N, C-alpha and C positions, 0 to 999 in steps of 0.2 A: 419842615424843620422841628420846632418844638413840638407842634401839633401832631406830626407824625410819630414822635417818639412816645408821645401820651398814648396815642392810638395804639402802638406797637405793645406798649407796657399792657394795656387791657387785653389786647390779643393773647398775649403770653399767659396772663392770669386765667382767662375764662375760655381759651380756644375759641373764640369768636369775635370778629370786629365789632366795635361799638356802633350804636345807630346813627351816630354823627358823620360816619365817614361816607365818602362819595359812593353812590349807587354802583359805579362801575368796578369798584374796588371791594364790593362786598360779596361773599360767598357764604351761603348758609350753612351752619354746622349740621352735620347729617349723624343721626344717632346710629349707632351700630344696628345692623340687622338682628333681631332676636333669634333667627334662625341660626346666625353663625356662631361657631363656638368661641371665637376670638375677635378682638377688636384689632385693627392694623396698628402695627408699629408706627409712631411718628416719624421715623426716618424715613420709611417707605412712602408715606404721605408728602413729606418734604421733598423727595426725589421728583414725585410727580408734579409739585408745585413749581420747581425749578424747568421741568420739561413744559410746562404751561406758560412759563416766562418767556420761554424761546418763541413761542406762538402768540405772546401777547392776548394770553386768556386768563380770566379768572373763574372758568367754568370747573371748580374742584371744591373739596371740603377739608375742613381742619380734621375731622374724625370720621372713620367709616370701618366696616367690618373687612376682614381678609377677604372675604368672598367677592367683595367689590373690587378690592385689589387685583385680584386673579382675573375677574372679568376684564379690568381695564388692561392688565398684561396680555391677555389673550387677543383683546381688540386691536392692540398695537402690532401684535404678531400676524394677525388675521389681514392687517392693512394691505400687505404686499400682495395676498391672494386677490383682494377686493380690486387692486390697481390692475391686475392681470385680467379679472373678470370684466372690467369696464373696458379694457382694450378690446376683448374678444366680443364684448356686446356691441360695441360702435363698429367694429370690422364686419358683423354679419352683414351688412347692408351690401357690401361688395359682392358676395357670393350668394345671396337669396334670389329667389325668383321674384322680378320686379311686380309690383302690385297690379299694374295695369294688364298684365297678361297672366293672372292666377287662374283664371278660367280655362285658358287654353296655353299650356306652356311651349307649345310649338311655336307659337307666334312671337316669342320673346326673341330679342336682338341676338342671343347665343346661336340660335337656330337659323337666323335670317342675315345673311350677310350684307344684304342690301340696306340694313339699319344701321350698319357702321358703328356696332358696339364695341366694347374693349374685350370681348370673347372670353373674359372669365368664366370658370368653371361654375356652374350653379348646383346648389345642394339641393336634394329633395326638400320639399315644402315642409314634410314631417320632420326631417332633421333640423332645419333652421327654426321653425317654431319652437321644437323642444328645447334647442340650446338657447333660444331667447328665454324661455320659461325658467330654465334653471339659473341664468343669469339674475333674473328677477328674484328668484329665492335667495340668492347670495346678498343681493341688494337689502332684501327685507331682513336677513340675518344681521347685515351689519347695522340697519336700523335699530334693531332690538338690542344689539350688544351696546350702542353707544347709549341708549336709554338706561340700561342695567348699570354700565360701569360709571356713569355720571351720578346715579341715584338721585339725591334730593335736589341737586342742582340742575338737572335736566328740565329745560323747558322747551314746549312745543311752540317754536317761534312760526313765522310766516313760510319760511323756506321748509322747514321741517314738515308743515301741514301739507303744503305744495308737493314735496316728495313723496309722502304717503299716497297723495291722490292720484300722482302719476304712476306710482307701482300699482295702485289698484286698478286704474283704468287700462293701464298696459297688459296685467296678469289677466283681467276679465276678457280682454280681446284676442289674447293668445289662447285662454281657454275655449273661447266660442269658436276661434279658427279651427281647433282640432276637429270640429263636425262639419263646417262649412266653408273653411279656407279663407274666407273674407271678413272674419271678425264680427264686431257688433256693429259697423256701418253697413247698411244695405247695398253697398257698392263694392268697387274694388279698393277703396280708400282704406287702407290700414292704419288705425288710429295708434296703434301699438309701436308702429315704426316712428310716427311722429313725436312718440313720447321719448324715444331713446336720448336725443340730446337734451332733453328737459330733465330726465333723470340724471343724465352725467352733469349737467349744469348744477343741479341742486345737492349733488353728492359731494362737489368739492368746495370746501370753504374758501379758497382763494379765489375761485371762479365766481362763487357766488357774491364775494364781496365787490369783485370788479363789475359784474353786471349789475347789482344794486346801484353802485355809484352812476353807472352808465344811465340807469333808467331814472333814477332821482334826479339826475342833471337836466333830462329832457324838458321837464316844465319850466325850467329856469331860463333856457334858452328857446323855448317855443315862439316867443314872440319875434324873434329873429328869422326864424324858419319860416313863419306866417308871413313876414314882410317880404322874405325872398318869393314866396309862391305870389303874393299880390303884384309883386313887380313884374313877373313873367305874365300874368294874366293882364295887367295894364298894358304891357308893350303888344301883347296879341291883339288886344283892342285896336290900339293903334294901327297896327300894319295890316288889320282886316280893311281898315278904312283907307290907308295910304295906298295900298297895292290893289285894292278893287279894279276890276276889268284890266289886268295886265297880265302878263305871263307869269311874273312872280306870285301874284295873287292867286291864279288858277293852279299853280303847282304847290304853292306852300301856305295860302292863307285863305282857301276857299271856304274853310268852315272853322268854326271854333276848335274841334277837335284837331284839324291838320294843323291850325295855327299854333296851339299849344303842344303839339308833336314837334314842330319844326324848331320854335325857339328853345323848348327843353333840351332838344338835341343838340342845338347850338349852344347852349348852357354848358352841356359836357363837352364841348369841343370836338364832338366826333363827326360832323356834317359840315365843318367849316374848310373851304369857302363855298362849297356846294349851294347851301342855303341862300346866299345872295347873289350869285352869278347871274341868273336872269334880270333881276332888278339893276345890277351894276352894268349890265350890257345896255340896258335901253336907257339909263339914266346914271351918270356917275355920282351924283349927289345923293342918290338912294342909299350909298354906303353909310352916310352919316347915321342913319337910323340904327343900323346894325353895330356900328361903332359905339354909340352912345349906350345902346342895350348892352353889349358886352362889357364894356369898361364899368356901367353901373352895377350889374347882375353878378359878373364873375370877378371883377377885380376889387369891387367895393363890397358888395352885400356877402359874397362867399367869403372874403377874408374877415368881415365882420363876425360871420357866423363861425368860423374857425376860432377866432378870439373868445367868443362867448361860450362855445362849447367847451373848450380847454378851461376858461376862467371859472365855470361853473363846477366842472369836474374836480379841478384843482381844490376849490374850496370845500367839497366833500373829502377829497382825499386827505386835506390837511385835519379834517375832524377826525378821520380814521387814525392818522398818525399820532394824534394827541392821545386818543383813547388807547391805542396800542402801547405807549410809554406808560401811560398811567396803569393800565393793567399789568405791565411788567413789572414795574415797581411793586405793585400790591402783591403779586406772586412772589416775588423775591422776600419782602418782609414776612409773608405768611411762612415761607420756608424757614426763614431765620427763626421765628418764633416758636417753631415745633422743635427746632435744634437746641434752641438757648436753654440755659439752665435758670434756676429760681433768680440769679442776679443780672439776667438778661445777656449773658455771654454764651458763646460755643466754645466748649471745651476741646482739646486736641483729640481726645478719645472719640467724642461725638462727630467731630469734623472726619476723621479716619473712617468711622462707621458709615458716614453718609458718603463720602466719595467713593468707598470701595462698592457700596451697592449702586451708585451711579455709574460706575464704570464696569460693573459687571456684565459681562456678554450675555448672560442668561438672565440678568435682572434678579438674582436670586434673592433668598431671605436675608434677614439682618443676621450679622455676624459671620459672613462670608470670609474664609482665611485667605485671601488673596494677597500674597506678600509684594507682588509687582505694584498694584494698585495702593497697597499701604505705604510703599516708598514714595510713590508720587504725592500721595495725600499728604505725608509728613513734609515733604519738600515744599509742597504749597502752603502749608500751614506755617512753616518755619519764615517763608517769605512775607506771608501776610500778617503775621504778629509783630507788627511794628513796634507796639509798647513792651513785648518781650514778657508779657505777665501770663502766657501759657493759654490765653483764651484769645477769641476774636469777637469784637464789638460789631455792631451793626456796620459802621463804617468800614471796617475791615472785611466784612463779609460780602458786602454789595460788590466791589469790584470782580471778586472772583465768580460769583454768579452771573454778573453782567457778561463777563468774557464767555462762560458757558453757555449762557441764552443767547449769545450772538449768532445768527443764522450762519455766520461765514467761519465759526470756530467748530472744528470737529474734535472731540474728544476721543482719543485713541483708547479702546476698550480691552485690546488684547496684548499680551506680551509678545516681542519679537519672536519669529519663528525659532524653533529649538535648534535647528542647524546653525543659526546665525549668533546663538549664544554658546556654541561648543568651545572650549577653552584649548583650540588647536590653532597652530601657526597659519595655516591655510585660511581658516575662517576668520582669523584676525585680519590677515591681508586683504582678503575679500572686503571685510567691513570697512577697513581703512581705504581702499579705492572708491568704494561706493559713497562714504562720507567726506573723506578727505579729498581723495584724488590720488595722483601719482606724485611722490615727492622725490626730488633729486637735490639733496642737500638742503639749500634755503628756498629752493624754487619748487613751486607746487603747481601743478596743471590738473584742474578739475575732469573728472571722467566725462561730464557732459560737454567740454571744450573739445576732447578727442572725438566725440560722437558727432560734433557739429562738422569738425573737419573732415571726417569720412562722408558725412552726408554732402558736403560740399563737393568731394571727389565723385560721389555717386550721381549728383546731380550734372555734374559736368559730363560724365560718360554717358547718361540718358540723353541729354542735350546732342551730343555728337551722334549718338544712335537714332535720334529723332530726325536729324538733318538727312541723315542717309535714308531713313526710312521714307522721307517726303521727296528726296531728289532723285530716287530711283538707281542710286550709283551702285547698288549691290543687289542685283536679282529683280529690278525693276521698280516702278512707282508704287508705293504703298504695299510692298511685300510684306506680309505677316511673318515670314519666316525670319527676318531680322532680330524678332524678339525670342526666338525659340533657341533651343540648345545646340542646333546645327551651326550656330554663329558663336565666334569667341565672346562676343558682347555679353551672352547670357551667363557665362561662367564668372566673368568680372563682377556683373550684379550681384551673382549668388554669393560670391565671397562677402560683398558688402552687406547683403541680407542676413547671412551666417553671423557677422559681427554684430548686427543689430539684436539679432535674437538672443546672442549670449549677453549684450548688455543689459537687456530688459529681463532676462531671467535671472543674472546676478543681483539686479536690484531687487526683484522679487524675493530672491533666496535672503537677503540680508535685511531688507526692511518688512518683508512680509506684505500680502496683498493689501492690508488694511492701510498700512503706512504710505505703501506704494500709490494707492488709489486717491490718498487725500493730501499728500505732501505738497505735490505741484500738480494739482488736479488736470488741468488743461494739457501740459505737455506729456505727463505721465499716460493719461488715459489715451492721448492722440497715439503716443508711440505703442502702448499695447495692442491696440487694434489694428494699426497699419502694419506694424512688425509681424506679429503673428500670422495676419492673413496673407501678407506678402511672402512670408516664409513658407507657408502651406502650399500657396499657388506655385511657387517657384520649385518646391520639391516634387509637386505634382508633375510638373512638366519635365522634370528629370527622367521620368520613367514613361511618360506617354506623349504623344504629339498632339497638337490642336485637331488633326483629322480624326483622332480617336475619342474625341470627347464630342458631346452634343454641345453645340454653341461654342465651339473651339475658338474661333476668332474673337468672340465677346470675351472670353476669359484672357485671350492675350490682351485685348484692350484693358482689362481690370489690372492686368500686371503691369502694364506701361504706366496706368494712372495711378497706382500705388507708389510706383518709384518715383514719379513727379510729385506727388503729395509730400514726400518727406522734405521737400523745399521749405515747407512752411515753418520747419525748425528753425531755419535761418533768418527768418523775419524778425525774431527777437534781437539779433544784432543790428538791425535797421531802425535806427531810433525813432523816426516818424511812423513807420509800420508797427513798431513795438507799443507806442503810446496808442495809436489808433486801434490795435487789438485789444488792448487792455481795456480801454473804453468801451469797445463793443462788448466785451465780456461783461462789463459792469451793467450795459444796458440790457443783458439777456433776461433779467426778471421783468422788466418794462415790455418788452417784446413777447415773453412767455404768457404773461397774463392777458394782454390784448391779444396775443395770437390765439390762445385758447378760446376767447371769446369769439374771435373771428371763425374759428373752427365751428363752434356751436351754431352760429349764424349760417354759415356754409352748409352744415349738414341740415338744418331746418330747411332752407330752400331746396337743397338737392333732393330731400325727401318729397317736399311738396311738388317740386318740378316732376320728379320720375311719376308721381300719382296723378298729376294733373295733365301733364305733356307727353308722357311716355307713349312711344309708338306712333307719333304725329309725324315724325322727321324720318324719311325714308327715300331712297332714289325711286324716282318715277311716280311720286305723288304730284298729281295734276294740280294740285293748289299752289305747289311752289313754281310752276312754270313761268318763266319771264321775270322771276324776282331777281333781286341783286345777291340773295342768299344762294340761289340755285347757279347763277353765273358765277359767283365766286367758289364754288363747289365746297360750301361751308357745311355739308352733310354730316360730317363727323362731331359738328357742334349740336348735341342733342341731349335730351332727357330720356333716353331710351334704357339706359341702366344708371346706377348710382354714380360709378366712375366718372360715365361720360357726362354726367351732370355737373359734378364737381369741376371738370374743365371747363364746361360751358359758363359757371357762375367765376371762374377765374378771368374769363375773356370778358365777361360783363364788369367786373370789378376794374380791369385795366381800362375800360370805356370805349377804346378803339372799335369802331364799326358794331357797336352794342346794338344801334337802331335796326341795323341789318337784321340781327339774329331776333329782336323783338318782333320785327314786321313778319319773319317767317312764321312765328307762333301765332301772330294775329292772323294769318292766313290760314293756316291749319286749323286753328281752334274756332275760328269764324265769329269770335266776341271781341268787343273792345275791352272787356274787362280783363282779358289775359294781360293787358299793359300794366294792371295794378302790381302784378309780380315783380315785374322788371323795375318800374318806377320806385316802389317801396324798398327793393335790393339796394338801388343806388343810394338812396337817401340814409338807409341804416348803415351801410358799409362805407360808402365814401364819404358822407356828409357827417356823420357821428363818428363810427368806430375809427375810421382812419385819421380822421382830423384829430382825435384824442391821441392816437399814438403818434403821429407826427409832431404835434405840440409837445407831448411828453419828451419826445427825444431831443428837439430844439431846445427845451428848457434845461434838460439836465446835461447835455452834450457839453456846454461851455465849462460849467462847473466841474464835471468828472474828468475833463481833459486837463484842466489845471492841476487836480488832486491827484491823477495818475502820473502826470509829468513829475511830481514832487515825489511820488512814491518810489517811481522808477528811478530816480535820482539816488535815493536812498539805498534801493536794491543794488543798483549799478556799483555803488561804491563798497558795497559789501555783499557780493552775489552768494555767500555761503549762509548767511543769517536770512532764514526764510520769514522772519518775523519782522524784518526791516521794512520800515514804512508804515507800520501799524500806528494807530492813533494814541499818541501819548502827549502829555500835558506839563509835566515838570520832570526834573531829573529823578526824584525819588519814585515817582509815579511810573516813570519809563522804566526804571530798573525792575519795579515789580511786574509790571505788565509783560515785559519782555520775558521775564523768567516763566510766569505763568503760561504764555502763549507757546514757549518752547516745551513745557512739559506737557501740554494738553495735545499738541500736534504732533508729538512724539520727535521732536528735531533732535533731542538728546535723551537716549534711553537711560534711566535710572540703572537698569540692570548693567550697563557698561562700566558704571563708577564704582562697584563693589566687587568683592571676590567671585568669580563665576563658579568656582569649585564648592564654596560654602553656601548653605541654605540662608536665605536673607532674613534674618532674625532682628528682632528689635534691638537687642545691645548691638549687632552689627550695624544696624542702620544708623543708631545713635553715633557709633564710630566713625561711619562714612558721611555723614550729613555734612560737615564743613567743607569736604571735598565735593560733594555734591553741588552745593550752593555755588562754590568757586567756580566748578566747571560751567554751571549754568550760566554764570555771569560773564565768562570769558568772551564771548563774541562781542558782547556789547562793551566791555571795557577794553578790549584790544583795539577797537575801531573808533572809539570815542575822540581820540586825539586825531586820527586822520581824517574822521568826518566833521570835526569841529563841533558847531552846535547842532550839526544834523542830529545829535541824539534826541533832541526836542523835536521829534519828527511831525510832519505837517499831519492835521487831522485826516484820517483816511475817509471819513464820509463827511466831507464839509457839506453844508445844505445848499440845495439847489434853489430854494425859495428862500428869501431874506428874512430875517428874524427868527426868534425862538417861538416855540408854540406854547406862548403863555407863560406866566410866572412860575410854573409848576416844574419848568424844566430846570435840571439841576446838574452838577458834574457826573453823577451817577448815572444819567441817562443822555448822554451827548447827544446834540442834535444831528440828525441823520439826514441822507440825500433821499430825494423821493424814490431812487431805485432802490435804496435799503434803509429800513425793512419793508417799506410799504410794498416792494416786490413780492413779498412773501407773508403779507398779511391775509 
């Protein structure tokens, strides 16, 4: 409160935060580079601060050179190329020569069918090594750009130092491999390949944060993990004594190693009931030993471990959440200080200048004359200026920037397509259909409703077609010709596809790709891919038959599956499925971050497995004769290439029969140390990462389900208002936030509210502003009576964890659920 205001005044007067402010809110003032000709404009710096607020970061400055701003912009544009490079860098492993056969490529699984590999084409070593080296150069360039763009606030933290080390080691190994193909390690173990997941991990802020929390939480629950290990060891000791000189003892407890293997496998439930059948046959009461062991270790200690893992992880996540909101508030205040005048307020002129630059697609220089963004900025300013004094105070400025900084808010940066703004009857009619729907007197039928009805008809036709396909009533059982143009079913479905194609194309023409992509993200993106792919495949089959195409039957299956997938649109009308689907969407950030961490773990173990066990599993290997692995014909479960290794790790993660696979590699490698690979994988993946993921989902699901249920009720009452269900706290705040979100998300184009034929001048805008504000308020006002007190909509991001994050939380930073914004930190 008062303390923040005092700090803000000091910040504005000196462009630097006082020493008394918290460390995580401090950002050093960077002097302009003497080589640069000009100092960057404060508005440009304020725009960057708002972008930093979205990420919960305070790594920026209050003063810098234009060169630093240019480097920062270039780094942002370069980001997409880095992501593409990261994808290529990680995918190289699927198409490169496995390290175990570098000395003789003809021994690789690709050339030996008995090794049961994926048979993916292999790039020449020179190509894969050069491609990897180029990727490392891109990562090094990104590292340098980050250093130059942040300037004085750049710090070489632990992850940055580690990334530099990983890049150096990988580059050295690739460079040496040019001459000897095996790199710096004097075997076929390529250290550069092991560096790939580590470089990928250190390059992603979100992934680094997740990994850091997991690693830091391990010491906090290590005592429970040690207790679990001691319990298994204790029961091994007892079993060796109890079952000595018995069939059970000779088969399961003949040595410490065998006893540990048997009871550890029993803990994973993979060998039940085989593990105790010999003892149970000879003495029924022997079952009590295994019963007590399993209840104590699996149902008690394992669940205690689950609770301990998540409790420690959650405590670290709460610290990150508090830091995120503290940093966001600090970044927003810095942006305000750079825009405010000597009296501590933001004028309309300065606000328009800021908003134009923020929305400029090219992130252009100060003074960009963008009439469309000016119109939106003035509309926003008039909504925010509650005191009507022509300026914005900090209390009026915070809500707008908080909405802009919300990861779920997308600010449309481009005007609608030119064709959608043409003052013609046809264009007006098309725009009316897309936005308002079909109107018949007082009755209105939305376009999406018509599409859903057509989808229902299409699903019914596809279902009948599938019944005929499976029954053999028309041309035999599973006759693929039932899906081709020789049958009348095809032309009916083609008519439906043409309707879908016209509907999606009409929306794209009216809304533009940007609005179409972000207005209703899940539905529109799903329609975009399914409709255009379906239409392209069906048009192709109008001119060719499946017999004329390679994999013709597979394309027929793709065609049928695309038609069936359209059914997903109808799930919105089934309330339980609608709620479940929206909850799952909200849980995506949780799955995404933990899933990426799981991908990194899989990549590391697949790389190690390929280099340690590659070439050991093949048909005819005498070491596997008589094993359960050979009897079950598991030869395709191997590490002979990278893709096969990933499948093998998935089988190990599922746990069923993992001990059969581990035994096969024990036989082929000839060392007990090979089991460390499989046991460590189980502990890291099943006991730590998956436990955290399961606990996060359980903790978040109940709260998210209630929140989504309330939101869908609000949206169902007013399906045309895309902002329905957003977080609002009071009628006045409800009106303002409703208008702000509509302007930002492009739900009501300012350009439609003024004369299309005349240029959008300032005088014309002032004249049209009352109409603009009235139009923006319409959906909220028109439904207020019908929805009653639903205008005070439930909080969109109710907390999953009880309580606020300390006294520092305030209305300007409403408490959020674990899945948002922590999923984006």
